[in-house]
C-alpha angles and dihedrals in degrees: 000000000000122000092257092062097245107126107240112179119205116277112277117233112243108245139128094326091057093044089063089065096064091101095041118124128197127214132185105226120199121218131183114314128229141204113213135171109283093215091056092047094049099040112196095000108113119244090239086067105037095043088066088058097042118009113220127229125236090282093053091252126142128205117259133183125218096207129178133200120228122197116189121199092009098165086334096310138102105233126190117198107208129342103226124225096305125189103287096115120103112240096264093052092042088059093044093054094041098243104170106198127054096205125073098262094186091065091052091049092050089051090053087054090054103260146083129226088262089065094061113104099185133023114196117199121195089200140334103254108136096250089060102034104032091088088067087076136079114253116276118277122180109260095001120125123238111280128190123235124206097061094182098045133104109226116222120201128163112258094226092050091047087065090054093047093051094042104029125186115244089247094065104019090111090058092069125077110235110239099016095103090051091050091051092048093048092049090076088220101092124120118189104209122221122184132353099322140034131226090236100051102025116190095339089087126032123196130222122191135218131186104187099084099033130340113277099007103180119217114197122214119194096214120235127207112303089001093294136106097026131135125249126202103226096195112178096335086079108005095179145349094281090059093057085083101093101230094052112097136153128257085232092064114107096210113020097180091051090048092052090053090047091051091053094053092043095049093046089054093048092047092051092052100036094243116164122228122237116202125208102189104032105115093207109025126058099176139006142160120253124236137179127206129216091270092058094253114146126216142145139258135186094039118194121197094195139352136186128190095003120163124216 
């Protein structure tokens, strides 16, 4: 464990497990988009600052992606990191939470990448807040119960966060979808991940952990050769390029000062190993490389809005 509190396992030697990733391809997969209050998304940053980065609409809302990362032939498996918000909300709640599209955009995006949800072997979830786990569910139908998609997938959730999701604090209880944890448990295909690696994915993916947004937030790194040059799914530790700047946190974070310290340790590790950052909520940038100037200010370079079939 590093001093910042983000679990950083030791670098994994590149051997047979890494050799199996030579044919792996990465795709940025768009899900349903949202419009949420800019003040909530930028925490204590003043509107005079954040509105220059993302202008708000007449309801003070900013555009947000709910983007997923697809890895095909990752150690022989199709792995989807996150599922976005999906289309499970009834119309009134869809409007309340600013979900733009009625259809399940993730399913369309997977089809464009040449596969259906039935072709996914593993779904990795950083946490179970509805904007990351809602895409697990079939689109809303009046009177129909919640139903899981991805019938052939093993679902990976961090063990610490599982405790939070099944026993939420009043502050974030509304962020969880009632019944989803029970559906995952009953599927018989749930792995609760502890430590830097999972039984399902082995050394092909290493996990880092953060506590500042929600307990046990699990950050997935698709490992590159010799532990360098991979891609890490930043989830809600760093939801977009604007949040790479250390002081910028969200109003939704449970412990902003802890999160800032976690970001510093996390970014220093990724910089040292040349790992690229993948963003779930950035409306314009899917992936970028981190940098740090002589003053210790962090930012990004080499931004990519979208990619399909990219190798490490």
